[in-house]
N, C-alpha and C positions, 0 to 999 in steps of 0.2 A: 332595659333602655331600648335596645334594638326591638324588643316586641312591641314596645310603646309606638316606636316610630312607624314600623310597618304595620301596626293597627290603624295608625292615623292616615295611612295612604288611601286615596281613592282605589276601588277594586282592579281598575285597569292598570294602575302603577304597581299594585301587588303581583298582578299576573305578569308583568313584563320582569320585575325584579326577581322573582321564583325562577323565570325561565333563563336568567342570567346567571344563575349559580352553576349551571353546567360548563361555564368557563372556569378552568383552574388558574388561569393566569390573566395576561393581559387579552383585549380584544378591540376590535374598532368597530365603528358604526354598522358597517356592512355585515360583519358577523352578527351583531347584535340583532339586526334586523331580519338574518337569515333564520334565526333561532327563536327569538323573543315573542314574536307576534302571537296572537290568540283569539279567542271568542270576543273579547272586548277591543283589542287593539290590532290594525292590520299593520302590514310591514311598513307602509308608508308613515303610521304614526309613531313607529318605534323610536327613531332619532330625536322626535320632541320630546317623548315620554323619558328618554334616557337623559337628556338634558335636564328636565325636571328632578330626576332622581340625583343628579349631580349637585343640583342646586341644595338639595336637602341632605347632603352629606352622606346619602348611601351608597353611592358609586363614587370612586376617585376617578380622576382624570388627568392625564400627563400631557400637555399641548405644546411640550417644548420640542418635541421631534419633528420629523417631515410630516407625521399625519396623528392626529390626537388618538391616544390609547386609552383605554378604561381598563378597570378592575374592581372586583369587589375585595374590600378587607377582608382577612380570613375569618374572623368572628361573624361579620355580616354573611358570608358565604355558607359558615356552617349552618347559621340560622334557617336561611331562605333555602338552602338545599333540602334540610329538613321538612321544610313546608312544601317543597316540591314533590317530595316523595308522598306525603301525606295528601296531596292534592291528586295523586295518580298521574300527574304529567311528566314524571321522569323519563319514562320509555319513549313518549313522544318528542321530548326535547333532546334526549341523547340521538334518536334518529336523525333529528334536523341537524345537529352537530355534526354527525357523521357525513350527512349529505353535504354540508358546507366544507368540511375537511377535505373531502374527495375533489371538490371543485377547486378549492383554494391551492391543494397541493398539485394540481394536474400539471402545471408548468414549472413546478420547483426543480425538476430535473434538467429541463431544457435550458433555465436561467442560471446553472452553477458558473458557467464561464462567460456568460453575457452580463451578468452583475458582478459589481465588486463583492467580496467577501463580507464587508459591513452591510451592503446593501441587502445581500441574499439572507442574511441572518436576520435583519429588520424585517424582511418581508416574510420570511417562512419559520425562523427559529423558533418564535414565541408560540407555534402551534404545537410544541413537542408535548406540553402538559395537557393540552386538549386531546391528543391522540391517546395518551396514556389513560385519560377518563374514559373515553368512548370505548377503548379495547378492554379496560375492566368491565365495563357495562355489557359489552356484546358478549362477554364469555361467562357472564354470570347467569343464573338460573333464569331470570327474567328477560335476558338479552337475547342477541340475534346474530348466532356465527357468520352468517353471510354479510351482515354489515361489517363485521370484525374483518373477514377476508377481504372485503373491499379497501378499508382504511388501512390494514397492513400493507397491501399492495402499494397504494398511495404513498404511504409514510417511509418506505424503503430508502428514497433518495435523502430525505430528512436524517434518518439515523445515520446514513454514511457520511453526509457532510457533517453531522455533529460528532461524528467517529464513536457513535454508541453501539459498537459491534455486539456486545452481549445483549443489550436490548432487542436489536435486530434479530440475532439468532433465535432468541426465546421467543418473540412474537411470530416469527415465519415458522417455526416449528409447532407452535400452539394452532397457527391457522391451518397448516398442512394436516394436523391431527383432527381438526374439526370438519374435514372433508371426508366424505364417505362414498365408497364405490357407488355407481349408478348415475342416475340422470344429473344430479347436481355437479358431479365431477365433470360430466361432458359439458353441462353448461358453463362452467366456469374454467375451461381448458385455458384460456389466455391468463387468467389470473394466476391458476396453477403454475403455468410455464414461467411466469414472473417470480413466482415465490421460490421455485427450485432454483433459478438463478440467484436469487438472493441467498438462498440456503448455502449454496455451494461456497459462494465468496465469505459470508459470515463464517461458516466453520474454518475456513482458511486462516481468517486473520484472529480468530479466537484459539485455536487448538494446532493450525497447521494442516497442511494437505495429508489427509488419510483418504483411504478408498472411498468414503462417503462424499467427499467434495467431487471428484469426476463423475461419481454416478450421478450426483444432483444435477450437474451440467448436462449429462447423457439424457437424463430424462427430460430436462428442458428442450434439449435439442429434438428428441423424439416427437414433443408436442409441437414444436414449432414446425416440423416437417409435415405433421399430420394437418397443421393449419396452412401450409403452403406459404409461410411467412418468412421470407427470405431475410429482413432485417433482424427477426428473432432468432433466426437460424445462425446468423453472424455472430451475434452477442453469444450465443450457446457456445459456438464453435470456440470463440474467444476464451470463454470460461474453461473450456477442456484445455486450450493451449496453456493457460495460467496454470492449471492444476498438474499438468503433465511437464512443464519446466520445473516447478516447484518440487514435484516428486523425483526428478532426475530421468524421466522418461523422453530423452531428446529426439530419438528417432520418431517416435508417436507425435511430439510436438512439431516437428518439421511437417509432417502430414497435416496436421491441424492448420499450420500456418498457410501451407499452400492452399488447403480448402478455402479459408478466411479469403486469400486473395481471389479465389474464384468466385466468390459471392461479393466482393467489392464492387459497390455500385456507384461510388462519388469520390470526392477527393479526400475525404475523411478516412472511408474505409482503406483505401489505397495507402495512406499515411499510415494507419495502425497496421495494416498488412505488413508493410515494410518494417515497421518497428518489430513485428513480431518474429519475421524472418531473419532481422539482424540480430535478435536476442538469440534465437535458437542455433544460428550458425555461429555465433560468438561461444555459446556453449560447447559446441562441438569441435570448436578450436579452428574454424574457417574464418580468420580474422580479417582477410580480404573480401569475402563475400559478406561478412557482417558490415563492414565499413561501406561497402557499396550501397547496401539496403539503408543503412544509416544516413548516407548522402542522399538518397533517393527521399527517405522520410522528411528530411528537412527542407527539401526542394519543393515540397507540396505546400502550396499556399492556403492551407485549410481555413484560414480565417475568413476567406471570400466565399467558401461554398459549403458552410456548415449547415446540415440540415437542421431542423427543429429538435432539439434534444440529442443532436448528434454527439456534440462535444463530451457528454458524460455518459452516453449510453453503456459506455464500459467501465462506470463507475470510477474512474480516475480522470482527474483532469490531463488530457492528453498533450497539452502544451508543457506541463511539467515534465511528463515521462519522456518526451521528446528531448527535452535539454539534459535530462539524466542519461539517456542511452549511450552517447558518444564518449562520455568522460573515461570510462574504463579502457575502451579501444585505444583512444588517443595516448593514455599513457603507456599502455603495451607497445603501441607502434612507435614509441619514440617522441612522443609531444607532451611531456610532463607538464609545461607551463599551460598549454592549452587545456589539459585535463583538469588542472586545478581550477581554471577559469569556468569549464563547462560545470564542474561540480559545484562552484560557488553560485553560478548561476541558476543551477537546478535547487538549491536548497533556499535561495533567495526567492524564487517563483511559488515554491511550497510553502514557504513561510507566510508569503503575501496572499496564497489561498485561504490561509486559515485553516487548512484541512489537515488534521493530526497525523491521518494515515499517509497521505502523500509526504509529508515531512519527515516521517519515520523512514519511509522509502528511500527517500532523497539521502538521508544521512547514513542510513545503514547499508545500502547496497553501493553507494558511490563516494560520498564525501569521507567517510571513515577510512576506507581502504586506500583511496588516492592519497589522502594525507599521510596515512602510514608509510606508503610504497615512497613518497617523495622524500620523506624523512622530516616532516613537519610535525612533531611528536607533540608539541605544544597545542597546536591547533587540532590535531588528531584527538586530544584529551578532552578537549572543549567540545567537540563534535559528539564524541561517545557519550559525555556527560549530559549534553542536551537530549540524546536519543533515548537514554536510560529514564531521564526525568520525564520526558513527553510519553513514552510508553507506559510506564507505571502511573502516570496521571490519568491515561485515556483507557487503562485496562487492556492494553494491546500486548499481550502476553509473550507471542513470538518475537516481536521486536525488542521486549526487554531481555529475552535469553540472547539474541543476537548482540545485543549492546553489551552484555557482560563478557560473550566470547571476546568482542573486540578490547574489552578493557583488560583482560587477561593477555592477549596477544600484544597489547601496548606495553605490559611489564615485562614481558619477553624481549621486546625490542629495546627497551631502555636497560637491559642488562640485568634484570631482576628475575631470572628464570625460577628461581628457588619459590618465588610467589606466584608467578605467571602461569608454571606447568599444571599444578593442581587446580587452580581456576578454570584453565582452559580444558582440562580433561573433563571435570564436571560439566562445563559449559556444552562441550561438544556431545556429551551424553544427552543434554536436554535439548539441544538441537537437533539431534537425529529423531527424539520424539517427537518433536515439533512438525518436522517434515514439510516446512515451508520454504527453507533456505537451503535445500540439498545442493544447489550449485555452488554453495560457498563453503560447504563442509571440507571438501579437498584442500581450500586454502588454509583453513583452520587446523587441518591434520600436518599441513607442512609446517606452518607456525610451530604447532606443539612437537614435531620432530626437531626444529630448530632448537626449542627449549631443552629438550632432553639431551641433545649433543652437547649444548653449552654447559649442561650439568655433568658431561663425561658419561652419559648413560646411552652409549652408542647401540647397544643391543636393541633397546625399546625404540630408538630413533630408526634404524634400520627397519625394525617390522613395520613400523608406521609407514614409511615411505614405500616400502616394496609393496604393502597392501593397498596403497592409495594409487600407485602406478597400475596395478593389476585391475583395480576397480574402474578406474579412468577408462582403460582400453577396452573393458567389458562393455561399458556403458557408452562409449563413444564421447565421452565427456572430457575433450582434450585441450580445453583453452588453458589450463594449468600444467599440462604434462611436461613442458620444458623446464618449468621451475622443480617439478620434482625430481627430473633426473639430475638437475644440478645438485640438489639438496642430497640426492643420493650419493653422488660424487662427494661430496663434503662429509658425510657420515661414513662412506668406505675409508676415505682418509683418516678419519679420527679411529677407525677400527683397525689401521696398520695395514690396510690392503696395498696390493703392489701399485706403483704410481700409473702404469699403463691401464690396469682395470679402473682407477679411479678418473684417469682423464679421458676414458673412452665415454664415461658418463658424460662428462663437461662437453666433449665433441659431439655427443649424441643431441645433448641440450641445445647446442649452438646450431646444429643443422636443423633441428625441428623448429627453433625460433626463426632461422631465416627463411623457410618454407611458409611459416605463419605470418611472416612480416612483423614479428613482435621483436622490434630493435631493443626496447628495454630490458626484455627477458634475456636477448642474445648478450647484453653487455654484461648482464649478472654472471652469465655462464663464462663469457670471456675474462672476467676478473677472477672466478674461481680457478679457470684453467691458466692463468697468468701466475697465481699463487703456487699451483704446484709446478708450473714449468722452473719457476725461480727456485723453488725448493730443490729441484733436479740439477740445479746450476745453469739452466738454460736462459739466460737474461735475454738475449737477443731475440729469440724465438717467442719467448713471453711477451716482450714489448710489441712485437709485430702481431700476434693474436689482439692484444688490447686496442692498440691503435687503429687497426683496420675496422673495429666496431666504433669506437670513441668519436672517431673523426667524421662518421656519418650523421652524427646529431646536427641540428641546427639551432636547438633551444634546450633550455632546463638546465644549464651548465652551474647552478647555483642548488640544485638538488643533491640529495644526499649520494646517490650512486654515482652521478656524474663527478661530483667533487673527489669521491673516491678513488675513481678511475685516473681523474687527471693527477692526483697525488701519486698514484702507482706509476703513472708515466714518467712525471717528474724524476721520482727516485730512479728510474732505470736509464733515464737520459743521460 
């Protein structure tokens, strides 16, 4: 039937219909005109011929949206694609489609934050099947790897926005393997630089930060320096910083953050530089410095001075990241209610962006821990479940591992260590392999030690805590060191060690928390010290320790730690 319909067409309509077969999904009139003109039909003729094909039911049209969209039915497309191959026009049509995609995707990166998620996906998301078709052709025997290189570079923002990490990684690796040393490598230096940046991030999101990721960013930086491209240098340095933080190389990450600040040329770059410095200083335990740069970050009015493409040059919606960053700091510094609001705002912004990676970031790094820390375990369970489902649906393996660790930690917090401990032990082993969340391993080690102590397994708990303390000091990863010393005191107490040795750990934890301006952690240490002092019969001294910390809070009185502290004070009054 299709053969009869095709045979009944004038040759000019046959020509246009054949060339439309390169579109794997929907297309608009502009795309059709760019691809389907030929010897008998000019570009200006294509829209009219397209309308005639619609009238003959050989092309389907959807005119309900913001603009008319067309597509070939699968059976029709299979038939005319064969005709396109037989006519010898496939290579020409594929090249035209590739050229159209390069132009069409040219502004996709710049418009991630200037368009709503729905508008962006309507404008760019439908191109993904055409990208796949062109790349399959480009790397075939009759294809053109140079065209494949150009389309791969253009499609990187599309893959990230659709959270297609596997596809991005595979395509970027294929493009790089298709480039050989010599003239072509020099000719395509800028494209190669962009591919190395994409390679570094794709590797991280797929398998975590192994040495290959910083090596890819370092290669991108080397090319950017050779091109004297300051903006490209900034993005490569940002990638290096991400890799260094992810791998726990905090001193190196501080150097990268300082270097990025020296390259900052506008409000957005300074905004990101302050975010980088805030994160690194937080990891190193300088909470005051981290808060100072977080406040500077939020003071930048980046909405008024975004350069074209700047909002997503660094692959994440920076407005989402800005909301995420202060949440942990706020909780540690004694503002649990503000921390919960900041985490909720971050999750809402990430969810509205429609970007799976950004939402996984917001849930995994901030919402889950904040909700666990304030004791809202029901909400924490919901956030962890959403994280696991989202990571599995989008093939984001590292975030799925992170979600399993939080699920195990939640079981321990709910008084089910016999279930949580083995799950967390296995999850930690996976997390160490992933190498994307090294910063958070120490927190999970502390929670695992807490679980072992709950089971009366004090030898295992003591070994975990003491190893974690030594590792934190060696790497200068001091953001959790106060909690580790408090846990050490709890474990030593369970082991039957003398009270003075136990309380020395609590006092050290309180002293360090005071220096770091970590009021919430100071409260936890004060509660542990109070319990120990009461066991010795020093009720008055115990109450004084706790009251001095508790009454410095101005909010969060319905969160778990503050409710426990209030109850302890009431018992001793």
